[in-house]
PDB file with one MODEL, atoms N, CA, C and O in Angstrom:
MODEL        1
ATOM      1  N   UNK A   1      22.885  62.056  92.661  1.00  0.00           N
ATOM      2  CA  UNK A   1      21.556  61.910  91.941  1.00  0.00           C
ATOM      3  C   UNK A   1      21.482  60.444  91.399  1.00  0.00           C
ATOM      4  O   UNK A   1      22.467  59.914  90.887  1.00  0.00           O
ATOM      5  N   UNK A   2      20.343  59.843  91.523  1.00  0.00           N
ATOM      6  CA  UNK A   2      20.125  58.546  91.146  1.00  0.00           C
ATOM      7  C   UNK A   2      19.366  58.523  89.714  1.00  0.00           C
ATOM      8  O   UNK A   2      18.318  59.148  89.549  1.00  0.00           O
ATOM      9  N   UNK A   3      19.915  57.830  88.793  1.00  0.00           N
ATOM     10  CA  UNK A   3      19.347  57.796  87.494  1.00  0.00           C
ATOM     11  C   UNK A   3      18.253  56.738  87.400  1.00  0.00           C
ATOM     12  O   UNK A   3      18.141  55.865  88.260  1.00  0.00           O
ATOM     13  N   UNK A   4      17.426  56.831  86.312  1.00  0.00           N
ATOM     14  CA  UNK A   4      16.359  55.981  86.147  1.00  0.00           C
ATOM     15  C   UNK A   4      16.962  54.512  85.825  1.00  0.00           C
ATOM     16  O   UNK A   4      16.379  53.488  86.181  1.00  0.00           O
ATOM     17  N   UNK A   5      18.116  54.513  85.158  1.00  0.00           N
ATOM     18  CA  UNK A   5      18.754  53.187  84.805  1.00  0.00           C
ATOM     19  C   UNK A   5      19.202  52.448  86.100  1.00  0.00           C
ATOM     20  O   UNK A   5      19.155  51.222  86.202  1.00  0.00           O
ATOM     21  N   UNK A   6      19.641  53.289  87.088  1.00  0.00           N
ATOM     22  CA  UNK A   6      20.145  52.725  88.334  1.00  0.00           C
ATOM     23  C   UNK A   6      19.019  52.087  89.099  1.00  0.00           C
ATOM     24  O   UNK A   6      19.165  51.026  89.706  1.00  0.00           O
ATOM     25  N   UNK A   7      17.846  52.786  89.053  1.00  0.00           N
ATOM     26  CA  UNK A   7      16.691  52.312  89.784  1.00  0.00           C
ATOM     27  C   UNK A   7      16.268  51.044  89.054  1.00  0.00           C
ATOM     28  O   UNK A   7      15.892  50.092  89.739  1.00  0.00           O
ATOM     29  N   UNK A   8      16.293  50.944  87.732  1.00  0.00           N
ATOM     30  CA  UNK A   8      15.736  49.728  87.024  1.00  0.00           C
ATOM     31  C   UNK A   8      16.769  48.595  87.320  1.00  0.00           C
ATOM     32  O   UNK A   8      16.387  47.438  87.493  1.00  0.00           O
ATOM     33  N   UNK A   9      17.990  48.925  87.371  1.00  0.00           N
ATOM     34  CA  UNK A   9      19.013  47.909  87.695  1.00  0.00           C
ATOM     35  C   UNK A   9      18.906  47.345  89.107  1.00  0.00           C
ATOM     36  O   UNK A   9      19.140  46.155  89.318  1.00  0.00           O
ATOM     37  N   UNK A  10      18.560  48.179  90.062  1.00  0.00           N
ATOM     38  CA  UNK A  10      18.210  47.750  91.446  1.00  0.00           C
ATOM     39  C   UNK A  10      17.057  46.816  91.453  1.00  0.00           C
ATOM     40  O   UNK A  10      17.089  45.782  92.120  1.00  0.00           O
ATOM     41  N   UNK A  11      15.974  47.180  90.677  1.00  0.00           N
ATOM     42  CA  UNK A  11      14.796  46.404  90.635  1.00  0.00           C
ATOM     43  C   UNK A  11      15.107  44.961  90.040  1.00  0.00           C
ATOM     44  O   UNK A  11      14.640  43.949  90.565  1.00  0.00           O
ATOM     45  N   UNK A  12      15.880  44.928  88.972  1.00  0.00           N
ATOM     46  CA  UNK A  12      16.267  43.786  88.392  1.00  0.00           C
ATOM     47  C   UNK A  12      17.116  42.836  89.311  1.00  0.00           C
ATOM     48  O   UNK A  12      16.966  41.615  89.355  1.00  0.00           O
ATOM     49  N   UNK A  13      18.012  43.545  90.026  1.00  0.00           N
ATOM     50  CA  UNK A  13      18.934  42.745  90.934  1.00  0.00           C
ATOM     51  C   UNK A  13      18.159  42.245  92.048  1.00  0.00           C
ATOM     52  O   UNK A  13      18.487  41.155  92.515  1.00  0.00           O
ATOM     53  N   UNK A  14      17.133  42.906  92.571  1.00  0.00           N
ATOM     54  CA  UNK A  14      16.297  42.428  93.688  1.00  0.00           C
ATOM     55  C   UNK A  14      15.511  41.264  93.215  1.00  0.00           C
ATOM     56  O   UNK A  14      15.402  40.279  93.944  1.00  0.00           O
ATOM     57  N   UNK A  15      14.950  41.309  92.029  1.00  0.00           N
ATOM     58  CA  UNK A  15      14.146  40.103  91.512  1.00  0.00           C
ATOM     59  C   UNK A  15      15.101  39.065  91.207  1.00  0.00           C
ATOM     60  O   UNK A  15      14.678  37.914  91.316  1.00  0.00           O
ATOM     61  N   UNK A  16      16.337  39.232  90.836  1.00  0.00           N
ATOM     62  CA  UNK A  16      17.272  38.046  90.425  1.00  0.00           C
ATOM     63  C   UNK A  16      17.550  37.406  91.722  1.00  0.00           C
ATOM     64  O   UNK A  16      17.594  36.179  91.801  1.00  0.00           O
ATOM     65  N   UNK A  17      17.752  38.214  92.804  1.00  0.00           N
ATOM     66  CA  UNK A  17      18.254  37.697  94.084  1.00  0.00           C
ATOM     67  C   UNK A  17      17.116  36.816  94.725  1.00  0.00           C
ATOM     68  O   UNK A  17      17.310  35.730  95.271  1.00  0.00           O
ATOM     69  N   UNK A  18      15.842  37.475  94.570  1.00  0.00           N
ATOM     70  CA  UNK A  18      14.778  36.748  95.243  1.00  0.00           C
ATOM     71  C   UNK A  18      14.494  35.399  94.438  1.00  0.00           C
ATOM     72  O   UNK A  18      13.972  34.449  95.022  1.00  0.00           O
ATOM     73  N   UNK A  19      14.815  35.334  93.197  1.00  0.00           N
ATOM     74  CA  UNK A  19      14.694  34.105  92.576  1.00  0.00           C
ATOM     75  C   UNK A  19      15.547  33.003  92.945  1.00  0.00           C
ATOM     76  O   UNK A  19      15.275  31.862  92.572  1.00  0.00           O
ATOM     77  N   UNK A  20      16.562  33.259  93.652  1.00  0.00           N
ATOM     78  CA  UNK A  20      17.445  32.265  94.133  1.00  0.00           C
ATOM     79  C   UNK A  20      17.031  31.551  95.386  1.00  0.00           C
ATOM     80  O   UNK A  20      17.755  30.669  95.849  1.00  0.00           O
ATOM     81  N   UNK A  21      15.862  31.902  95.974  1.00  0.00           N
ATOM     82  CA  UNK A  21      15.361  31.316  97.216  1.00  0.00           C
ATOM     83  C   UNK A  21      15.031  29.838  96.812  1.00  0.00           C
ATOM     84  O   UNK A  21      14.322  29.599  95.834  1.00  0.00           O
ATOM     85  N   UNK A  22      15.531  28.925  97.540  1.00  0.00           N
ATOM     86  CA  UNK A  22      15.118  27.541  97.144  1.00  0.00           C
ATOM     87  C   UNK A  22      13.630  27.173  97.529  1.00  0.00           C
ATOM     88  O   UNK A  22      12.997  26.312  96.918  1.00  0.00           O
ATOM     89  N   UNK A  23      13.145  27.862  98.545  1.00  0.00           N
ATOM     90  CA  UNK A  23      11.776  27.674  98.907  1.00  0.00           C
ATOM     91  C   UNK A  23      10.719  28.533  98.092  1.00  0.00           C
ATOM     92  O   UNK A  23      10.769  29.761  98.017  1.00  0.00           O
ATOM     93  N   UNK A  24       9.809  27.779  97.524  1.00  0.00           N
ATOM     94  CA  UNK A  24       8.765  28.483  96.716  1.00  0.00           C
ATOM     95  C   UNK A  24       8.089  29.642  97.413  1.00  0.00           C
ATOM     96  O   UNK A  24       7.971  30.711  96.815  1.00  0.00           O
ATOM     97  N   UNK A  25       7.644  29.490  98.632  1.00  0.00           N
ATOM     98  CA  UNK A  25       6.842  30.434  99.342  1.00  0.00           C
ATOM     99  C   UNK A  25       7.662  31.800  99.591  1.00  0.00           C
ATOM    100  O   UNK A  25       7.144  32.911  99.476  1.00  0.00           O
ATOM    101  N   UNK A  26       9.040  31.572  99.955  1.00  0.00           N
ATOM    102  CA  UNK A  26       9.787  32.742 100.136  1.00  0.00           C
ATOM    103  C   UNK A  26      10.074  33.482  98.823  1.00  0.00           C
ATOM    104  O   UNK A  26      10.083  34.712  98.772  1.00  0.00           O
ATOM    105  N   UNK A  27      10.308  32.696  97.765  1.00  0.00           N
ATOM    106  CA  UNK A  27      10.536  33.163  96.425  1.00  0.00           C
ATOM    107  C   UNK A  27       9.370  34.118  95.996  1.00  0.00           C
ATOM    108  O   UNK A  27       9.556  35.266  95.592  1.00  0.00           O
ATOM    109  N   UNK A  28       8.233  33.558  96.119  1.00  0.00           N
ATOM    110  CA  UNK A  28       6.953  34.271  95.591  1.00  0.00           C
ATOM    111  C   UNK A  28       6.698  35.509  96.475  1.00  0.00           C
ATOM    112  O   UNK A  28       6.308  36.571  95.989  1.00  0.00           O
ATOM    113  N   UNK A  29       6.924  35.339  97.746  1.00  0.00           N
ATOM    114  CA  UNK A  29       6.734  36.495  98.679  1.00  0.00           C
ATOM    115  C   UNK A  29       7.783  37.554  98.261  1.00  0.00           C
ATOM    116  O   UNK A  29       7.411  38.721  98.131  1.00  0.00           O
ATOM    117  N   UNK A  30       9.032  37.222  98.051  1.00  0.00           N
ATOM    118  CA  UNK A  30       9.963  38.295  97.643  1.00  0.00           C
ATOM    119  C   UNK A  30       9.534  38.989  96.322  1.00  0.00           C
ATOM    120  O   UNK A  30       9.564  40.211  96.176  1.00  0.00           O
ATOM    121  N   UNK A  31       9.149  38.140  95.408  1.00  0.00           N
ATOM    122  CA  UNK A  31       8.595  38.861  94.087  1.00  0.00           C
ATOM    123  C   UNK A  31       7.493  39.758  94.359  1.00  0.00           C
ATOM    124  O   UNK A  31       7.493  40.903  93.906  1.00  0.00           O
ATOM    125  N   UNK A  32       6.469  39.263  95.140  1.00  0.00           N
ATOM    126  CA  UNK A  32       5.418  40.232  95.470  1.00  0.00           C
ATOM    127  C   UNK A  32       5.757  41.546  96.108  1.00  0.00           C
ATOM    128  O   UNK A  32       5.338  42.620  95.677  1.00  0.00           O
ATOM    129  N   UNK A  33       6.608  41.400  97.252  1.00  0.00           N
ATOM    130  CA  UNK A  33       7.011  42.516  97.907  1.00  0.00           C
ATOM    131  C   UNK A  33       7.850  43.518  97.135  1.00  0.00           C
ATOM    132  O   UNK A  33       7.715  44.727  97.326  1.00  0.00           O
ATOM    133  N   UNK A  34       8.703  43.025  96.278  1.00  0.00           N
ATOM    134  CA  UNK A  34       9.598  43.889  95.430  1.00  0.00           C
ATOM    135  C   UNK A  34       8.652  44.574  94.421  1.00  0.00           C
ATOM    136  O   UNK A  34       8.712  45.795  94.277  1.00  0.00           O
ATOM    137  N   UNK A  35       7.818  43.855  93.751  1.00  0.00           N
ATOM    138  CA  UNK A  35       6.915  44.510  92.719  1.00  0.00           C
ATOM    139  C   UNK A  35       5.988  45.487  93.367  1.00  0.00           C
ATOM    140  O   UNK A  35       5.789  46.595  92.869  1.00  0.00           O
ATOM    141  N   UNK A  36       5.423  45.090  94.467  1.00  0.00           N
ATOM    142  CA  UNK A  36       4.522  46.092  95.185  1.00  0.00           C
ATOM    143  C   UNK A  36       5.195  47.288  95.590  1.00  0.00           C
ATOM    144  O   UNK A  36       4.701  48.389  95.346  1.00  0.00           O
ATOM    145  N   UNK A  37       6.327  47.150  96.215  1.00  0.00           N
ATOM    146  CA  UNK A  37       7.149  48.393  96.661  1.00  0.00           C
ATOM    147  C   UNK A  37       7.488  49.291  95.485  1.00  0.00           C
ATOM    148  O   UNK A  37       7.320  50.509  95.550  1.00  0.00           O
ATOM    149  N   UNK A  38       7.977  48.668  94.389  1.00  0.00           N
ATOM    150  CA  UNK A  38       8.248  49.640  93.320  1.00  0.00           C
ATOM    151  C   UNK A  38       7.087  50.283  92.690  1.00  0.00           C
ATOM    152  O   UNK A  38       7.182  51.437  92.270  1.00  0.00           O
ATOM    153  N   UNK A  39       5.890  49.547  92.589  1.00  0.00           N
ATOM    154  CA  UNK A  39       4.695  50.111  92.186  1.00  0.00           C
ATOM    155  C   UNK A  39       4.165  51.258  93.030  1.00  0.00           C
ATOM    156  O   UNK A  39       3.729  52.315  92.574  1.00  0.00           O
ATOM    157  N   UNK A  40       4.253  50.923  94.327  1.00  0.00           N
ATOM    158  CA  UNK A  40       3.743  52.007  95.365  1.00  0.00           C
ATOM    159  C   UNK A  40       4.507  53.291  95.290  1.00  0.00           C
ATOM    160  O   UNK A  40       3.950  54.359  95.544  1.00  0.00           O
ATOM    161  N   UNK A  41       5.821  53.215  94.933  1.00  0.00           N
ATOM    162  CA  UNK A  41       6.621  54.393  94.831  1.00  0.00           C
ATOM    163  C   UNK A  41       7.013  54.806  93.517  1.00  0.00           C
ATOM    164  O   UNK A  41       8.068  55.426  93.387  1.00  0.00           O
ATOM    165  N   UNK A  42       6.222  54.515  92.429  1.00  0.00           N
ATOM    166  CA  UNK A  42       6.536  54.892  91.056  1.00  0.00           C
ATOM    167  C   UNK A  42       6.282  56.375  90.795  1.00  0.00           C
ATOM    168  O   UNK A  42       6.899  56.970  89.913  1.00  0.00           O
ATOM    169  N   UNK A  43       5.389  56.955  91.551  1.00  0.00           N
ATOM    170  CA  UNK A  43       5.059  58.356  91.285  1.00  0.00           C
ATOM    171  C   UNK A  43       5.867  59.345  92.162  1.00  0.00           C
ATOM    172  O   UNK A  43       5.511  60.521  92.244  1.00  0.00           O
ATOM    173  N   UNK A  44       6.765  58.955  92.704  1.00  0.00           N
ATOM    174  CA  UNK A  44       7.681  59.848  93.630  1.00  0.00           C
ATOM    175  C   UNK A  44       8.574  60.588  92.544  1.00  0.00           C
ATOM    176  O   UNK A  44       9.169  60.023  91.626  1.00  0.00           O
ATOM    177  N   UNK A  45       8.562  62.026  92.822  1.00  0.00           N
ATOM    178  CA  UNK A  45       9.278  62.876  91.901  1.00  0.00           C
ATOM    179  C   UNK A  45      10.364  63.652  92.571  1.00  0.00           C
ATOM    180  O   UNK A  45      11.258  64.176  91.906  1.00  0.00           O
ATOM    181  N   UNK A  46      10.304  63.741  93.933  1.00  0.00           N
ATOM    182  CA  UNK A  46      11.273  64.500  94.707  1.00  0.00           C
ATOM    183  C   UNK A  46      12.621  63.714  94.778  1.00  0.00           C
ATOM    184  O   UNK A  46      12.677  62.549  95.174  1.00  0.00           O
ATOM    185  N   UNK A  47      13.683  64.425  94.372  1.00  0.00           N
ATOM    186  CA  UNK A  47      14.982  63.744  94.181  1.00  0.00           C
ATOM    187  C   UNK A  47      15.467  63.253  95.474  1.00  0.00           C
ATOM    188  O   UNK A  47      16.114  62.205  95.490  1.00  0.00           O
ATOM    189  N   UNK A  48      15.216  63.922  96.616  1.00  0.00           N
ATOM    190  CA  UNK A  48      15.636  63.523  97.919  1.00  0.00           C
ATOM    191  C   UNK A  48      15.028  62.240  98.442  1.00  0.00           C
ATOM    192  O   UNK A  48      15.657  61.413  99.103  1.00  0.00           O
ATOM    193  N   UNK A  49      13.770  62.138  98.100  1.00  0.00           N
ATOM    194  CA  UNK A  49      12.967  60.936  98.561  1.00  0.00           C
ATOM    195  C   UNK A  49      13.417  59.713  97.619  1.00  0.00           C
ATOM    196  O   UNK A  49      13.580  58.580  98.073  1.00  0.00           O
ATOM    197  N   UNK A  50      13.590  60.021  96.363  1.00  0.00           N
ATOM    198  CA  UNK A  50      14.220  58.990  95.466  1.00  0.00           C
ATOM    199  C   UNK A  50      15.508  58.431  95.982  1.00  0.00           C
ATOM    200  O   UNK A  50      15.683  57.213  96.022  1.00  0.00           O
ATOM    201  N   UNK A  51      16.425  59.298  96.383  1.00  0.00           N
ATOM    202  CA  UNK A  51      17.659  58.904  96.892  1.00  0.00           C
ATOM    203  C   UNK A  51      17.559  58.072  98.117  1.00  0.00           C
ATOM    204  O   UNK A  51      18.286  57.092  98.280  1.00  0.00           O
ATOM    205  N   UNK A  52      16.621  58.468  99.023  1.00  0.00           N
ATOM    206  CA  UNK A  52      16.372  57.860 100.183  1.00  0.00           C
ATOM    207  C   UNK A  52      15.920  56.364  99.969  1.00  0.00           C
ATOM    208  O   UNK A  52      16.439  55.406 100.542  1.00  0.00           O
ATOM    209  N   UNK A  53      14.859  56.294  99.046  1.00  0.00           N
ATOM    210  CA  UNK A  53      14.361  55.040  98.765  1.00  0.00           C
ATOM    211  C   UNK A  53      15.291  54.104  98.072  1.00  0.00           C
ATOM    212  O   UNK A  53      15.302  52.902  98.338  1.00  0.00           O
ATOM    213  N   UNK A  54      16.112  54.678  97.138  1.00  0.00           N
ATOM    214  CA  UNK A  54      17.237  53.940  96.501  1.00  0.00           C
ATOM    215  C   UNK A  54      18.211  53.353  97.624  1.00  0.00           C
ATOM    216  O   UNK A  54      18.629  52.196  97.566  1.00  0.00           O
ATOM    217  N   UNK A  55      18.502  54.142  98.533  1.00  0.00           N
ATOM    218  CA  UNK A  55      19.412  53.646  99.573  1.00  0.00           C
ATOM    219  C   UNK A  55      18.680  52.457 100.267  1.00  0.00           C
ATOM    220  O   UNK A  55      19.283  51.412 100.512  1.00  0.00           O
ATOM    221  N   UNK A  56      17.512  52.621 100.544  1.00  0.00           N
ATOM    222  CA  UNK A  56      16.729  51.591 101.300  1.00  0.00           C
ATOM    223  C   UNK A  56      16.692  50.324 100.448  1.00  0.00           C
ATOM    224  O   UNK A  56      16.748  49.223 100.994  1.00  0.00           O
ATOM    225  N   UNK A  57      16.599  50.452  99.132  1.00  0.00           N
ATOM    226  CA  UNK A  57      16.641  49.338  98.208  1.00  0.00           C
ATOM    227  C   UNK A  57      17.917  48.674  98.195  1.00  0.00           C
ATOM    228  O   UNK A  57      17.897  47.444  98.180  1.00  0.00           O
ATOM    229  N   UNK A  58      19.119  49.321  98.199  1.00  0.00           N
ATOM    230  CA  UNK A  58      20.427  48.773  98.350  1.00  0.00           C
ATOM    231  C   UNK A  58      20.543  48.033  99.676  1.00  0.00           C
ATOM    232  O   UNK A  58      21.187  46.985  99.729  1.00  0.00           O
ATOM    233  N   UNK A  59      19.916  48.566 100.793  1.00  0.00           N
ATOM    234  CA  UNK A  59      20.082  47.775 102.004  1.00  0.00           C
ATOM    235  C   UNK A  59      19.289  46.478 101.888  1.00  0.00           C
ATOM    236  O   UNK A  59      19.735  45.412 102.313  1.00  0.00           O
ATOM    237  N   UNK A  60      18.060  46.604 101.283  1.00  0.00           N
ATOM    238  CA  UNK A  60      17.212  45.413 101.058  1.00  0.00           C
ATOM    239  C   UNK A  60      17.898  44.448 100.258  1.00  0.00           C
ATOM    240  O   UNK A  60      17.799  43.258 100.556  1.00  0.00           O
ATOM    241  N   UNK A  61      18.581  44.813  99.280  1.00  0.00           N
ATOM    242  CA  UNK A  61      19.349  43.929  98.475  1.00  0.00           C
ATOM    243  C   UNK A  61      20.349  43.153  99.187  1.00  0.00           C
ATOM    244  O   UNK A  61      20.467  41.945  98.983  1.00  0.00           O
ATOM    245  N   UNK A  62      21.144  43.847 100.092  1.00  0.00           N
ATOM    246  CA  UNK A  62      22.071  43.191 100.748  1.00  0.00           C
ATOM    247  C   UNK A  62      21.466  42.255 101.837  1.00  0.00           C
ATOM    248  O   UNK A  62      22.078  41.235 102.155  1.00  0.00           O
ATOM    249  N   UNK A  63      20.369  42.556 102.370  1.00  0.00           N
ATOM    250  CA  UNK A  63      19.741  41.772 103.423  1.00  0.00           C
ATOM    251  C   UNK A  63      19.137  40.526 102.667  1.00  0.00           C
ATOM    252  O   UNK A  63      19.151  39.417 103.199  1.00  0.00           O
ATOM    253  N   UNK A  64      18.632  40.727 101.473  1.00  0.00           N
ATOM    254  CA  UNK A  64      18.095  39.624 100.671  1.00  0.00           C
ATOM    255  C   UNK A  64      19.147  38.620 100.328  1.00  0.00           C
ATOM    256  O   UNK A  64      18.877  37.419 100.344  1.00  0.00           O
ATOM    257  N   UNK A  65      20.379  39.078 100.007  1.00  0.00           N
ATOM    258  CA  UNK A  65      21.572  38.242  99.651  1.00  0.00           C
ATOM    259  C   UNK A  65      21.803  37.319 100.878  1.00  0.00           C
ATOM    260  O   UNK A  65      21.909  36.101 100.735  1.00  0.00           O
ATOM    261  N   UNK A  66      21.877  37.911 102.049  1.00  0.00           N
ATOM    262  CA  UNK A  66      22.086  37.199 103.302  1.00  0.00           C
ATOM    263  C   UNK A  66      21.046  36.095 103.627  1.00  0.00           C
ATOM    264  O   UNK A  66      21.335  34.996 104.099  1.00  0.00           O
ATOM    265  N   UNK A  67      19.723  36.551 103.296  1.00  0.00           N
ATOM    266  CA  UNK A  67      18.682  35.557 103.511  1.00  0.00           C
ATOM    267  C   UNK A  67      18.667  34.361 102.612  1.00  0.00           C
ATOM    268  O   UNK A  67      18.332  33.245 103.009  1.00  0.00           O
ATOM    269  N   UNK A  68      19.048  34.635 101.362  1.00  0.00           N
ATOM    270  CA  UNK A  68      19.246  33.503 100.412  1.00  0.00           C
ATOM    271  C   UNK A  68      20.234  32.521 100.829  1.00  0.00           C
ATOM    272  O   UNK A  68      20.055  31.305 100.750  1.00  0.00           O
ATOM    273  N   UNK A  69      21.379  33.137 101.317  1.00  0.00           N
ATOM    274  CA  UNK A  69      22.387  32.105 101.801  1.00  0.00           C
ATOM    275  C   UNK A  69      21.964  31.290 103.010  1.00  0.00           C
ATOM    276  O   UNK A  69      22.341  30.124 103.128  1.00  0.00           O
ATOM    277  N   UNK A  70      21.188  31.881 103.913  1.00  0.00           N
ATOM    278  CA  UNK A  70      20.767  31.252 105.049  1.00  0.00           C
ATOM    279  C   UNK A  70      19.656  30.240 104.602  1.00  0.00           C
ATOM    280  O   UNK A  70      19.690  29.085 105.026  1.00  0.00           O
ATOM    281  N   UNK A  71      18.775  30.620 103.839  1.00  0.00           N
ATOM    282  CA  UNK A  71      17.701  29.753 103.245  1.00  0.00           C
ATOM    283  C   UNK A  71      18.395  28.545 102.612  1.00  0.00           C
ATOM    284  O   UNK A  71      17.930  27.422 102.809  1.00  0.00           O
ATOM    285  N   UNK A  72      19.462  28.722 101.876  1.00  0.00           N
ATOM    286  CA  UNK A  72      19.895  27.554 101.143  1.00  0.00           C
ATOM    287  C   UNK A  72      20.644  26.563 102.066  1.00  0.00           C
ATOM    288  O   UNK A  72      20.955  25.451 101.640  1.00  0.00           O
ATOM    289  N   UNK A  73      20.929  26.946 103.299  1.00  0.00           N
ATOM    290  CA  UNK A  73      21.507  26.105 104.334  1.00  0.00           C
ATOM    291  C   UNK A  73      20.507  25.111 104.898  1.00  0.00           C
ATOM    292  O   UNK A  73      20.823  24.023 105.380  1.00  0.00           O
ATOM    293  N   UNK A  74      19.334  25.561 104.800  1.00  0.00           N
ATOM    294  CA  UNK A  74      18.258  24.737 105.457  1.00  0.00           C
ATOM    295  C   UNK A  74      17.058  24.469 104.449  1.00  0.00           C
ATOM    296  O   UNK A  74      15.917  24.897 104.626  1.00  0.00           O
ATOM    297  N   UNK A  75      17.483  23.686 103.345  1.00  0.00           N
ATOM    298  CA  UNK A  75      16.500  23.338 102.305  1.00  0.00           C
ATOM    299  C   UNK A  75      15.464  22.332 102.807  1.00  0.00           C
ATOM    300  O   UNK A  75      15.680  21.462 103.651  1.00  0.00           O
ATOM    301  N   UNK A  76      14.311  22.567 102.178  1.00  0.00           N
ATOM    302  CA  UNK A  76      13.219  21.632 102.553  1.00  0.00           C
ATOM    303  C   UNK A  76      12.718  20.997 101.174  1.00  0.00           C
ATOM    304  O   UNK A  76      13.112  21.451 100.100  1.00  0.00           O
ATOM    305  N   UNK A  77      11.928  20.042 101.250  1.00  0.00           N
ATOM    306  CA  UNK A  77      11.519  19.400 100.052  1.00  0.00           C
ATOM    307  C   UNK A  77      10.674  20.334  99.221  1.00  0.00           C
ATOM    308  O   UNK A  77      10.113  21.305  99.729  1.00  0.00           O
ATOM    309  N   UNK A  78      10.583  20.026  97.898  1.00  0.00           N
ATOM    310  CA  UNK A  78       9.885  20.883  96.975  1.00  0.00           C
ATOM    311  C   UNK A  78       8.414  20.719  97.128  1.00  0.00           C
ATOM    312  O   UNK A  78       7.959  19.597  97.350  1.00  0.00           O
ATOM    313  N   UNK A  79       7.674  21.707  97.032  1.00  0.00           N
ATOM    314  CA  UNK A  79       6.183  21.606  96.990  1.00  0.00           C
ATOM    315  C   UNK A  79       5.632  21.064  95.834  1.00  0.00           C
ATOM    316  O   UNK A  79       6.239  21.058  94.763  1.00  0.00           O
ATOM    317  N   UNK A  80       4.364  20.548  96.011  1.00  0.00           N
ATOM    318  CA  UNK A  80       3.644  19.805  94.762  1.00  0.00           C
ATOM    319  C   UNK A  80       3.511  20.842  93.523  1.00  0.00           C
ATOM    320  O   UNK A  80       3.518  20.454  92.355  1.00  0.00           O
ATOM    321  N   UNK A  81       3.394  22.155  93.888  1.00  0.00           N
ATOM    322  CA  UNK A  81       3.039  23.132  92.793  1.00  0.00           C
ATOM    323  C   UNK A  81       4.335  23.505  92.021  1.00  0.00           C
ATOM    324  O   UNK A  81       4.224  24.171  90.992  1.00  0.00           O
ATOM    325  N   UNK A  82       5.643  23.084  92.493  1.00  0.00           N
ATOM    326  CA  UNK A  82       6.766  23.407  91.920  1.00  0.00           C
ATOM    327  C   UNK A  82       7.053  22.469  90.769  1.00  0.00           C
ATOM    328  O   UNK A  82       6.802  21.272  90.914  1.00  0.00           O
ATOM    329  N   UNK A  83       7.573  22.934  89.609  1.00  0.00           N
ATOM    330  CA  UNK A  83       7.988  22.044  88.441  1.00  0.00           C
ATOM    331  C   UNK A  83       9.371  21.780  88.472  1.00  0.00           C
ATOM    332  O   UNK A  83      10.193  22.641  88.158  1.00  0.00           O
ATOM    333  N   UNK A  84       9.697  20.571  88.855  1.00  0.00           N
ATOM    334  CA  UNK A  84      11.151  20.221  88.782  1.00  0.00           C
ATOM    335  C   UNK A  84      11.190  18.701  88.410  1.00  0.00           C
ATOM    336  O   UNK A  84      12.270  18.126  88.278  1.00  0.00           O
TER     337      UNK A  84
ENDMDL
END
């Protein structure tokens, strides 16, 4: 059974990992997708569905970690809207 604290920790880990993208567009896209995904599924009450969604979230976290590594290998110049 997945606890509420585990789901919150997954959410925070996903956001933290998305913030590591060097490219602004990828970073903002990641934030939007994570927030929208959690908002869309906030009303799920079936334990089995929650566990399935949690497992999908863990897989997404691992994929996101790999994408951040790949993205850091091919850095681009910062956009004008980025503060650095």
